[in-house]
C-alpha positions as CSV (number, residue, x, y, z in Angstrom):
1,M,12.5,4.9,-12.9
2,E,12.7,2.8,-9.8
3,V,12.8,4.2,-6.3
4,P,14.6,2.6,-3.3
5,L,12.8,1.3,-0.3
6,G,14.4,3.3,2.5
7,L,17.8,5.0,2.0
8,N,19.7,2.2,0.2
9,G,17.1,-0.6,0.1
10,P,15.8,-2.6,-2.8
11,A,14.5,-0.6,-5.7
12,V,10.9,-0.9,-6.8
13,S,8.5,0.8,-9.3
14,P,7.2,4.3,-8.1
15,L,3.7,2.9,-7.9
16,G,2.6,-0.5,-6.5
17,I,-0.5,-2.6,-6.6
18,G,-2.2,-3.4,-3.3
19,T,-3.8,-6.9,-3.1
20,W,-6.0,-6.8,-0.1
21,A,-9.0,-7.7,-2.3
22,W,-7.2,-10.7,-4.0
23,G,-9.0,-13.8,-2.7
24,D,-10.8,-11.9,0.1
25,K,-14.5,-12.7,0.6
26,L,-14.7,-11.2,4.1
27,F,-14.5,-7.4,3.1
28,W,-14.6,-7.7,-0.7
29,N,-16.8,-9.7,-3.1
30,Y,-14.1,-12.1,-4.4
31,G,-15.8,-14.9,-6.3
32,K,-18.9,-12.9,-7.0
33,E,-17.9,-9.5,-8.6
34,Y,-14.5,-10.8,-9.8
35,D,-12.5,-13.9,-9.8
36,A,-9.0,-15.4,-10.2
37,A,-9.1,-14.9,-13.9
38,D,-9.7,-11.1,-13.5
39,L,-6.8,-10.9,-11.0
40,Q,-4.5,-12.9,-13.3
41,A,-5.3,-10.4,-16.2
42,A,-4.7,-7.5,-13.7
43,F,-1.4,-9.0,-12.8
44,K,-0.4,-9.3,-16.5
45,T,-1.5,-5.7,-17.3
46,A,0.5,-4.4,-14.3
47,L,3.7,-6.0,-15.7
48,D,3.0,-4.7,-19.2
49,S,2.5,-1.2,-17.8
50,G,5.9,-1.4,-15.9
51,I,4.4,-1.9,-12.4
52,L,6.3,-4.8,-10.9
53,F,5.7,-4.1,-7.2
54,F,2.9,-5.9,-5.4
55,D,1.9,-5.6,-1.7
56,T,0.1,-8.5,0.1
57,A,-0.2,-9.9,3.6
58,E,-0.7,-13.3,5.2
59,I,-4.0,-12.1,6.5
60,Y,-5.4,-11.0,3.1
61,G,-8.0,-13.7,2.1
62,F,-6.4,-15.8,4.9
63,G,-3.4,-16.5,2.6
64,E,-5.3,-16.6,-0.6
65,S,-3.8,-13.3,-1.8
66,E,-0.3,-14.6,-1.4
67,R,-1.1,-18.0,-3.0
68,L,-2.6,-16.2,-6.1
69,L,0.4,-14.0,-6.5
70,G,2.7,-17.1,-6.1
71,E,0.8,-18.8,-8.9
72,F,0.9,-15.8,-11.2
73,M,4.6,-15.3,-10.7
74,Q,5.3,-18.8,-12.0
75,Q,4.0,-17.7,-15.4
76,T,6.5,-14.9,-15.9
77,D,10.2,-14.3,-15.9
78,R,9.9,-10.6,-15.2
79,P,11.6,-9.4,-12.0
80,V,8.5,-9.0,-9.8
81,T,9.0,-7.5,-6.3
82,I,6.8,-8.6,-3.5
83,A,6.0,-7.0,-0.1
84,T,4.1,-9.0,2.4
85,K,3.2,-8.7,6.1
86,Y,3.4,-10.5,9.5
87,F,0.2,-10.2,11.6
88,P,1.2,-10.0,15.3
89,L,-1.5,-12.3,16.7
90,P,-1.7,-12.4,20.5
91,W,-0.6,-16.1,20.6
92,R,2.6,-15.4,18.7
93,F,4.8,-14.7,21.6
94,N,8.3,-15.8,20.7
95,A,10.8,-15.3,17.8
96,D,9.9,-18.8,16.3
97,A,6.5,-17.4,15.5
98,V,7.9,-14.8,13.2
99,A,10.2,-17.5,11.4
100,D,7.1,-19.8,11.0
101,A,4.9,-17.1,9.7
102,L,7.5,-16.0,7.2
103,T,8.1,-19.7,6.2
104,A,4.4,-20.1,5.5
105,S,4.2,-16.8,3.5
106,L,7.3,-17.8,1.4
107,K,5.7,-21.2,0.6
108,R,2.5,-19.6,-0.6
109,L,4.4,-17.1,-2.7
110,Q,6.7,-19.9,-4.0
111,L,9.7,-17.7,-3.2
112,P,13.0,-18.3,-1.4
113,T,13.2,-14.7,-0.2
114,V,10.8,-11.7,-0.1
115,T,11.8,-8.1,-1.0
116,L,10.0,-6.5,1.9
117,Y,8.5,-8.0,5.1
118,Q,6.4,-5.6,7.2
119,V,4.8,-5.9,10.7
120,H,1.1,-5.3,9.8
121,W,0.1,-3.5,13.1
122,P,2.1,-2.1,16.0
123,F,0.7,-4.7,18.5
124,D,3.2,-6.8,20.3
125,F,1.1,-8.3,23.2
126,L,3.5,-10.7,25.1
127,M,6.3,-10.8,22.4
128,G,7.4,-7.2,22.7
129,Q,9.0,-5.0,20.0
130,T,12.6,-6.0,21.0
131,T,12.0,-9.6,20.3
132,L,10.0,-8.9,17.2
133,M,12.5,-6.5,15.6
134,N,15.4,-8.9,16.5
135,A,13.5,-11.8,14.9
136,L,13.2,-9.7,11.7
137,A,16.8,-8.7,11.8
138,D,17.7,-12.4,12.1
139,E,15.8,-13.1,8.9
140,V,17.6,-10.3,7.0
141,K,20.9,-11.8,8.1
142,Q,19.7,-15.3,6.9
143,G,18.7,-13.7,3.6
144,R,15.0,-14.7,3.7
145,I,13.9,-11.0,3.7
146,Q,15.7,-8.2,2.0
147,A,14.1,-5.2,3.8
148,V,12.2,-4.7,7.0
149,G,9.1,-2.5,7.1
150,V,6.3,-1.7,9.6
151,S,2.7,-0.7,8.9
152,N,0.3,1.7,10.9
153,Y,3.1,2.7,13.3
154,S,3.0,6.2,14.9
155,A,6.1,8.5,14.8
156,E,7.2,7.3,18.2
157,Q,6.7,3.6,17.4
158,M,8.5,4.0,14.1
159,R,11.5,5.6,16.0
160,Q,11.6,2.7,18.4
161,A,11.5,0.1,15.6
162,H,14.2,2.1,13.8
163,R,16.4,2.2,16.9
164,L,16.0,-1.6,17.6
165,L,16.8,-2.5,14.0
166,A,19.8,-0.1,13.9
167,D,21.3,-1.9,16.8
168,R,21.5,-4.9,14.6
169,G,22.8,-3.0,11.6
170,V,19.5,-3.3,9.8
171,P,17.7,-0.2,8.5
172,L,13.9,0.3,8.7
173,A,12.9,0.6,5.1
174,V,9.2,1.4,5.2
175,N,6.2,2.5,7.2
176,Q,3.0,1.6,5.3
177,V,0.1,3.9,6.3
178,Q,-3.1,5.3,5.0
179,Y,-2.4,8.4,2.9
180,S,-4.4,10.2,0.3
181,L,-5.8,13.7,-0.5
182,L,-8.7,12.8,1.9
183,A,-6.5,11.2,4.6
184,R,-3.6,13.5,5.5
185,Q,-3.2,12.7,9.1
186,I,0.4,11.6,8.7
187,E,1.3,15.2,7.7
188,R,0.0,16.4,11.1
189,N,0.9,13.6,13.5
190,G,4.6,13.5,12.8
191,V,4.7,10.2,10.8
192,L,5.7,11.9,7.5
193,S,8.3,14.3,8.9
194,T,9.8,11.4,11.1
195,A,9.9,9.1,8.0
196,R,11.8,11.8,6.1
197,E,14.2,12.4,8.9
198,L,15.0,8.7,9.3
199,G,15.0,7.9,5.7
200,V,12.0,5.6,5.8
201,T,9.8,5.4,2.7
202,I,6.0,5.8,3.1
203,L,3.9,3.2,1.3
204,A,0.5,4.8,1.0
205,Y,-2.5,2.5,1.2
206,S,-6.0,3.5,0.3
207,P,-4.4,6.3,-1.9
208,L,-7.7,6.7,-3.7
209,A,-9.7,6.6,-0.5
210,Q,-11.3,3.2,-1.5
211,G,-12.4,4.8,-4.9
212,L,-13.8,8.1,-3.6
213,L,-11.1,10.0,-5.5
214,T,-11.8,8.3,-8.8
215,G,-14.9,10.4,-9.5
216,K,-16.9,7.2,-9.9
217,Y,-19.0,7.9,-6.8
218,T,-21.2,11.1,-7.1
219,P,-24.3,12.4,-5.5
220,E,-26.0,12.2,-8.9
221,T,-25.3,8.5,-9.3
222,Y,-25.7,7.6,-5.7
223,T,-26.4,3.9,-4.9
224,P,-26.0,2.4,-1.4
225,P,-22.4,1.1,-1.0
226,T,-21.4,-2.6,-0.6
227,G,-18.6,-4.5,1.0
228,A,-16.0,-2.6,3.0
229,R,-17.4,0.8,1.8
230,K,-20.6,0.3,3.7
231,L,-18.6,1.1,6.9
232,D,-17.4,4.4,5.6
233,P,-19.8,7.5,6.0
234,R,-18.0,9.3,3.2
235,F,-19.9,7.0,0.8
236,S,-23.3,8.3,2.0
237,R,-25.2,10.7,-0.2
238,S,-24.3,13.6,2.1
239,G,-20.6,12.5,2.3
240,L,-20.4,12.5,-1.5
241,E,-22.0,16.0,-1.7
242,K,-19.4,17.3,0.6
243,L,-16.7,15.9,-1.6
244,A,-18.0,17.2,-4.9
245,P,-15.8,20.4,-4.9
246,V,-12.6,18.2,-4.6
247,I,-13.7,15.9,-7.3
248,N,-14.4,18.8,-9.6
249,L,-11.0,20.2,-9.0
250,L,-9.4,16.8,-9.7
251,K,-11.4,16.7,-13.0
252,S,-10.4,20.2,-14.1
253,I,-6.7,19.6,-13.4
254,G,-6.9,16.2,-15.0
255,E,-8.4,17.8,-18.2
256,R,-5.3,20.0,-18.6
257,H,-3.1,16.9,-18.6
258,G,-5.4,14.5,-20.4
259,R,-5.6,12.5,-17.1
260,T,-8.4,11.1,-14.9
261,P,-9.2,12.3,-11.3
262,A,-7.7,9.0,-10.0
263,Q,-4.5,9.6,-11.9
264,V,-4.2,13.2,-10.6
265,A,-4.8,12.1,-7.0
266,L,-2.1,9.4,-7.3
267,N,0.4,11.8,-9.0
268,W,-0.2,14.2,-6.0
269,L,1.0,11.6,-3.7
270,I,4.1,10.8,-5.8
271,A,4.8,14.5,-5.9
272,Q,5.2,14.5,-2.1
273,G,8.5,12.6,-2.4
274,N,9.5,9.6,-0.5
275,V,6.0,8.2,-1.0
276,I,4.9,5.1,-3.0
277,P,1.1,4.8,-3.6
278,I,-0.2,1.2,-3.6
279,P,-3.7,1.4,-5.0
280,G,-5.8,-1.8,-5.2
281,A,-6.8,-3.3,-8.5
282,K,-9.2,-6.1,-9.2
283,N,-9.2,-6.1,-12.9
284,P,-7.0,-4.9,-15.8
285,N,-9.1,-1.8,-16.4
286,Q,-8.2,-0.6,-12.8
287,V,-4.5,-1.4,-13.3
288,E,-4.5,0.7,-16.5
289,Q,-6.1,3.5,-14.6
290,N,-3.5,3.4,-11.9
291,A,-0.6,3.2,-14.4
292,G,-1.7,6.5,-16.0
293,A,-0.5,8.2,-12.9
294,L,3.1,7.6,-14.1
295,G,5.1,9.4,-16.7
296,W,4.0,12.9,-16.1
297,S,3.9,15.5,-13.3
298,L,1.5,18.0,-11.7
299,T,2.9,21.6,-11.6
300,E,4.0,23.0,-8.3
301,S,0.9,25.3,-8.2
302,E,-1.5,22.3,-8.9
303,V,0.1,20.3,-6.1
304,A,-0.5,23.3,-3.8
305,E,-4.0,23.9,-5.1
306,L,-5.0,20.3,-4.3
307,A,-3.3,20.5,-0.9
308,A,-5.3,23.6,0.0
309,A,-8.7,22.2,-1.2
310,T,-8.3,19.1,1.0
311,Q,-6.7,20.7,4.0
312,K,-8.6,20.2,7.2
313,D,-8.6,23.0,9.7
């Protein structure tokens, strides 16, 4: 069952794959712990599992993520949908910069048009949001992008983007933000309620909290984290001890459904409505894990129980 991006936007699978780690050596150990062959196998497994939606960005692996996706797509005739992102660098100060960045992304992806084009961060420096949103609306009119999204925008910034695009007859389809059982700020800061009010879909990145919700990291099996996880205190031994009750609850609910903690955590996000989780995946096994979140549902009381267990005061 596909879900639309925004009110009447392009339809995509209810779960996507985030590709930040594809080709990225800066935060992830691409080339050491996994390589292009692993990613190609992950791509194929995703398609076989019915996941045809991939989220990338020009900044991921400095273009390498887009390039790999472009390569993999040449080897299938399945209708893959791609979301990518424009990075608002300080020296990009006119509308031409948006057109040029999109041209470069489309070239790497080997596509004439992209399903969703998002502004990666709400910076605008000298360009300003009005110029930026008008440049994106121009690209919709020209057919090079089908839907416009933003990422990491606050409720107020999202309202402004929505208003500027609406002036051009273009809907704001998406706000991509961090959202998981362990990162529920958007429920409190107005982003989730504003998105619902405006008909904007939430793409949830880090929906497994970089793996914390998989149950793979426990105090008993503690080893010092590597890569991007080194920066996160939740991966420390004391952080994992604090998290143990949530992991145990995910496990017990998962046992009732024959599912893993990760699949329960992803299903909880889907149950919120208007939310598409985009967990990362670096190999086929991780894709299969993610895909197991589909095709079943938590009960209302289980959704509430997980919410209560992860609610911050």
